[in-house]
C-alpha positions in Angstrom: -57.3 7.5 -13.0 -59.9 6.1 -10.7 -59.5 2.5 -9.8 -62.4 0.2 -10.8 -63.9 -1.2 -7.8 -63.8 -5.1 -7.1 -66.6 -4.7 -4.7 -70.1 -5.8 -6.4 -73.1 -4.1 -4.9 -76.0 -6.4 -4.8 -78.5 -5.1 -7.4 -82.2 -6.2 -7.4 -84.3 -6.3 -10.4 -85.5 -2.6 -9.8 -82.1 -1.3 -9.4 -81.1 -2.9 -12.6 -84.1 -1.5 -14.4 -83.5 2.0 -12.9 -79.9 1.8 -14.2 -81.0 0.8 -17.7 -83.4 3.6 -17.9 -81.1 6.3 -16.2 -78.3 5.4 -18.5 -80.3 5.7 -21.6 -81.6 9.2 -20.7 -80.4 10.7 -17.4 -82.5 13.9 -18.0 -85.8 11.9 -17.4 -87.4 13.2 -14.3 -87.3 10.7 -11.3 -91.1 10.6 -11.4 -91.1 9.3 -14.9 -88.5 6.7 -13.9 -90.6 5.8 -10.8 -93.7 5.2 -13.1 -91.7 2.8 -15.4 -90.4 0.8 -12.4 -93.4 0.9 -10.2 -91.9 2.8 -7.3 -92.6 6.2 -5.7 -90.5 9.1 -6.8 -89.0 9.2 -3.3 -87.9 5.5 -3.6 -86.3 6.0 -6.9 -84.5 9.1 -5.7 -83.2 7.0 -2.6 -82.1 4.2 -4.8 -80.2 6.6 -7.2 -78.5 8.2 -4.1 -77.5 4.7 -2.9 -76.1 3.7 -6.3 -74.2 6.9 -6.4 -72.7 6.6 -2.8 -71.8 2.9 -3.3 -69.9 3.7 -6.5 -72.2 1.8 -8.9 -73.0 5.2 -10.5 -69.5 6.9 -10.8 -70.7 10.4 -11.8 -73.5 12.3 -13.6 -72.2 13.5 -17.0 -73.2 14.7 -20.5 -72.4 12.7 -23.6 -70.9 15.1 -26.0 -70.6 14.7 -29.9 -66.8 14.8 -30.4 -67.1 16.3 -33.9 -69.3 19.0 -32.6 -66.5 20.2 -30.2 -63.6 19.8 -32.7 -62.3 16.5 -31.5 -62.8 14.7 -34.8 -59.8 12.2 -34.8 -59.9 9.1 -32.5 -57.1 6.7 -32.2 -55.9 3.8 -30.0 -52.3 3.9 -28.7 -50.5 0.9 -27.3 -47.7 1.7 -24.9 -44.7 -0.4 -23.7 -42.2 0.4 -21.0 -38.4 -0.2 -20.6 -39.1 -1.3 -17.1 -42.3 -1.5 -15.0 -41.0 1.1 -12.5 -41.8 3.7 -15.0 -45.5 2.9 -15.4 -46.7 4.7 -12.2 -45.3 8.0 -13.4 -46.8 7.5 -16.9 -50.3 6.8 -15.5 -50.1 9.9 -13.3 -49.3 12.0 -16.3 -51.9 10.3 -18.6 -54.6 10.9 -15.8 -54.2 14.5 -16.3 -54.5 14.5 -20.2 -57.9 15.4 -21.5 -57.2 13.9 -24.9 -56.9 10.4 -23.2 -60.4 9.1 -22.8 -59.5 5.7 -21.6 -56.4 3.8 -20.3 -56.5 0.1 -19.8 -53.9 -2.5 -18.7 -53.9 -5.2 -21.5 -52.4 -8.6 -22.2 -50.0 -9.1 -25.1 -46.8 -7.3 -26.1 -47.9 -3.9 -24.9 -48.7 -2.9 -21.3 -51.3 -0.2 -21.8 -54.0 0.6 -24.4 -55.2 4.2 -24.6 -58.3 5.6 -26.4 -57.5 9.2 -27.3 -59.4 11.9 -29.2 -57.9 15.0 -30.6 -58.6 17.9 -33.0 -56.6 16.6 -36.0 -53.5 14.7 -37.2 -51.1 17.4 -36.1 -52.5 17.3 -32.5 -52.2 13.6 -32.6 -48.6 13.9 -33.7 -48.0 16.3 -30.8 -49.7 14.1 -28.3 -47.8 11.1 -29.4 -44.4 12.7 -29.6 -44.4 15.3 -26.8 -47.0 14.0 -24.2 -46.8 10.3 -24.4 -43.7 9.1 -26.2 -41.4 11.5 -24.5 -42.3 10.4 -21.0 -39.5 8.6 -18.9 -39.5 4.9 -19.6 -41.7 4.7 -22.7 -40.0 2.2 -24.9 -42.4 2.0 -27.7 -45.9 3.1 -28.9 -48.1 1.9 -31.6 -51.0 3.9 -32.9 -54.1 2.9 -34.8 -56.2 5.8 -36.1 -59.9 5.3 -36.3 -61.3 5.7 -39.8 -65.0 5.5 -38.9 -67.0 4.5 -35.7 -69.8 2.0 -36.2 -70.8 1.8 -32.5 -69.5 3.7 -29.4 -71.4 3.4 -26.2 -71.3 4.2 -22.6 -74.2 1.9 -21.6 -73.2 -0.9 -19.4 -75.9 -3.7 -19.0 -76.4 -4.6 -15.4 -75.9 -8.3 -15.0 -78.4 -10.1 -12.8 
């Protein structure tokens, strides 16, 4: 999993506005973004290029409707380890699993919180038993299945 950078790039008001517009609709032509922020298309292009190269924009991607591609079941999985030395191997394995959308170190009685998405309950059972729970050093998992989703966003508001 890619590490989250501790380095904060200084963003001016136009960078923040470009990010807001671009996150809401990355298919907008750069000329349209330029009109909205009062810059030339070339200036917007350069700013986006710098935001990408500095790591502020991690990657260009499409947001897919999970149900439309058969990934209708969401769950959160908490993971504990027998010993901390097992964590690195687990993280390396989890990074390769497409079903795991997010992996977070958390406080509390568990070490990690995973957000997973699968095609159905049998697929969730297989993931929990054979992919996650069977890995060396996993002492316990606890799973919460999502019944419905009220809000799920990828938008991150740039802070001034």
